[in-house]
C-alpha positions in Angstrom: -8.2 -0.7 -23.5 -10.9 -0.4 -20.9 -12.2 -3.1 -18.6 -15.4 -4.7 -19.8 -18.3 -5.4 -17.4 -17.0 -8.9 -16.5 -13.3 -7.9 -16.1 -12.1 -7.1 -12.6 -11.1 -3.5 -12.0 -7.6 -3.1 -10.6 -7.3 -0.9 -7.6 -4.4 1.2 -6.2 -4.1 1.9 -2.5 -2.3 5.1 -1.7 -1.1 5.9 1.8 0.5 9.2 2.8 2.4 8.7 6.0 4.5 10.6 8.5 7.3 8.6 10.1 8.4 9.5 13.7 11.9 11.1 13.8 14.6 8.5 14.5 12.3 5.6 13.4 13.0 5.7 9.7 15.2 2.5 9.6 12.6 0.6 11.7 9.8 1.8 9.5 11.6 0.6 6.3 12.4 -2.8 8.0 8.8 -3.3 9.1 7.5 -2.2 5.7 9.6 -4.8 4.0 7.9 -7.4 6.2 4.5 -6.1 5.1 5.6 -6.1 1.5 6.9 -9.7 1.7 3.6 -10.8 3.2 1.6 -9.0 0.5 3.6 -10.4 -2.3 2.4 -13.9 -1.4 -1.2 -12.8 -1.2 -3.6 -13.6 -4.0 -4.5 -10.5 -6.0 -1.5 -8.4 -5.0 0.2 -6.9 -8.1 2.9 -4.7 -6.7 4.2 -2.2 -4.1 6.2 1.0 -4.1 7.6 3.1 -1.2 8.7 6.7 -1.7 10.2 9.3 0.6 9.5 13.0 0.1 12.5 15.1 -1.0 10.7 18.2 0.4 9.8 16.7 3.8 11.9 13.6 4.8 9.3 12.7 7.5 6.7 12.2 4.8 6.4 8.9 2.9 4.1 7.7 0.1 3.2 4.0 0.0 1.3 2.6 -3.0 0.1 -0.9 -3.7 -1.8 -2.3 -6.6 -4.4 -5.1 -6.4 -6.3 -7.2 -8.9 -9.6 -5.9 -7.6 -11.3 -4.4 -4.6 -12.1 -7.8 -3.1 -8.4 -8.7 -3.0 -7.4 -5.6 -1.0 -10.4 -6.1 1.3 -9.4 -9.7 2.0 -5.8 -8.6 2.7 -6.8 -5.8 5.0 -9.2 -8.0 7.1 -6.9 -11.0 7.4 -5.0 -11.8 10.6 -1.7 -11.8 8.8 -2.1 -8.2 7.7 -3.0 -7.0 11.2 0.1 -8.7 12.7 2.4 -7.5 9.9 1.3 -3.8 10.0 1.5 -3.4 13.8 5.3 -2.7 13.9 5.1 -0.4 10.9 2.2 1.6 12.3 4.2 2.0 15.6 6.7 4.1 13.6 4.0 6.5 12.3 2.4 9.6 13.5 -1.4 9.5 13.6 -1.9 12.0 10.8 -2.0 9.5 7.9 -4.2 9.3 4.9 -5.3 6.3 2.9 -7.2 6.2 -0.4 -8.4 3.4 -2.6 -8.7 4.2 -6.3 -9.9 2.2 -9.3 -7.1 2.1 -12.0 -8.4 3.5 -15.2 -6.8 2.1 -18.3 -5.6 4.5 -20.9 -4.7 3.9 -24.5 -1.0 3.7 -25.2 0.5 5.9 -27.9 
């Protein structure tokens, strides 16, 4: 099923991150705080955190949102800024973030 013109288009945020050596436990703790804050935010649909098997310093964080407006509200809010500071302190500067529209596909 595809979204009609009046239906909001879900978006997925994908972040590719490199965690500083020795800061993995602090990163996961601080991520859990961010996740808990996002779960109570209107339009948040879910989160997933993955660690690379090939490069343990590399992590993939995804979140899904009801629409682009929801993620924009979350990212620009004071709570977001406060919550992500400890997490970002665990990261190297070479990080990548992309925002994608979720395309619905027919189920078989």
